[in-house]
N, C-alpha and C positions, 0 to 999 in steps of 0.2 A: 426477614431482609434477605434480597436477593444480590448477588454479584453486581450486576446492572445498577442496584442502586448506588454502587460507589460511583459511579460517573454523572457527570450533567448529561443534559440531550446532545449537547453539542459535542462534547467528549465521547458518548458512545456513538454517535454517527462517526467521528472520525475512526474510530476502533473497527465499526462495522464495515466502513469503505477503505481501510488499510489494505485487504488482500488486493480487491481491483484495482488501488491505486499500484500497488507494486505490479502487477499485471499491465496495467496503463503505461508504467515507466518502462518496460522492456518493449511494449507495442509502439512506442514514442520513439525509442531509439532506433529502430529500423523498420518503418510503417511497411507494411505489406500491401496486396491488391485487397480487393473485395473478399475474395476467397480465403485470403490467409487472414484477413480480418476476422472475419466469421470463425474459422479455425481456433485462433488465439481468444476470442469472446467465450469460445466453447471451452478451451481449456482452462480458462479462468473460473468460470462455473463449475466446472468438473473438480477441479482442483480445491476449492472451497468445500464444495459438498463431501468428498473425501476426507476432508480434515475433519470438520464438524460430524461425521457420521462414523468416527471410530471407535469400536467396542470401548476402549478405554478411555475416553476425552474427559478433559479437566472442568472445572465449573464453568471457566470461560468459555469452552467452546460448546457446553451445554447451553449457556445464556445465548450465543450467537444461532446456534440452530434453532432455539427456540423462536427468537427474531427472524429467522431465515425462512422460518414454516409459518408463522402467526401474522404478525402486524405488518401493516402497511409502511414502507420505508418512510422516515422522517424526511422534512424538507431541510435542504441543503444549505448550509450556513453559506452566508455572503462571501465570494473571493474574488479575486482579480482574474478576468478571462484571460486565458491563454493566447497569445497570438502566433505561434507556429508550436511544431513539434518538440523545438527544444524547450520551449515554457512548459508545454505539456509533461515532458518527462521530469524536467525541474520540481514542477508543482506536486507531481506524482511522488516523487522520493521525498519530498518535505514532508507530504501528508503521511507516508509511511512512517517517517522518522518520528511524527509527532504520536501518531498513533502506539509506535512501540512504547514511546515514552511514557504516556498514558499507562499502558497496560503492567509495565516495570513499576512505575509508582502504585497503582491501584490495585495489583491482583499479586499472587503468591508466585515464588520463582518457578513452579511447576506450569502454570498458566503462563508466564512470559516465554518460557521455552516451547510450549505447544504453540502459541501465535508465531512466534519467530519462524519456528517451523513451516506453519501454515505459510507465511509471506513467502518463504524460500521455494516452497513448492509450487506456488503460484507462479511464481516468478521462472524458473524453471520447466514448468511445464508448458507455460506461455510461450517461450523462447523455443521449445522443440514443436509446437504445434503446426508450424507453417515453413516450408522450405523458401529460405531466402535468395535472390538471384536466379541464374538459370533462365532458361526460356519453354513456355508449355509446360511446366512441372518437370522438364529434363535439366540435370545439373542442379547448380546450386548447394547450398549447405543447410544443414538442418540449422544449426545455431551459428550466427555469424558474430563476428568481433564486436560488432557495437551492442549486440545482446548480451556477448559475455562481460562485456565492460560494465554494463548496468547490472547484472548479476553479481560479479564481484564488487561493485559499489555498495549494492544491498548488503550482501554480507558482511563487509567492512561495518556498513552503519549500523548494522543489529548487532555486531559482536563477534563475527566469524561464526565458526562452529562453536557451538556450546551455549554460553552464559545467556547472551541475548539482552544483556544488560546495557543501557544506554545512560551514565551518569554524567557526562560533561557537557551535556547538550542544554539549552534553554528550555524551560518549559513552553508548552505549547500556547499557553493562556498569554505569556508576555509577546508572543509572535503576532498574536490577534491584534493588539492595541498597535494604531498607529500613532506617532509621536505628535505632539501639537505642533501647529505651525510656528516658526519664530516669526520675528517682527516683520520679515520681509515676504512673508508668507512661503518660505522654501521649506520648512520644516526643521531647519538649522537653528540652534537656540543662540548662536553666536554669529 
């Protein structure tokens, strides 16, 4: 039995897309032009590749590396479409939270720490990939306040430096279910 067998297909999809969502949250916090977006996308891919290619990797990193090299990506579960960049940021942060919760619940502390480190590496490298502000590449700053705020939000959500344990959150499965509509059709039961 492989570590991946601990997860349903939808759960594994959430784990596999968690790093990309960490990067997307940073991108959405302070959108760059096309050149910046390409640099940020490249930074996400490079940080994931670096994390799963380390010499001493955990079983989770091994399973993720195998999936990245082998099988085509699974189909994304249905979710609400983002209407603006704030929605993208919020949905991305929620996706990261769910992925980290799953990893904490279904893997070892070493796997959880490695996954947390990967998420933070992706966020930090994404923020550093493109200069924000300035004109024609002159001036601006490497990491702006909005990006720093998202990185700090991720750090707080993931448990700061160290444990990466999320114990106070609702399991992702509970969030995927929508309440039944009430008698008036509003979703409220009273």
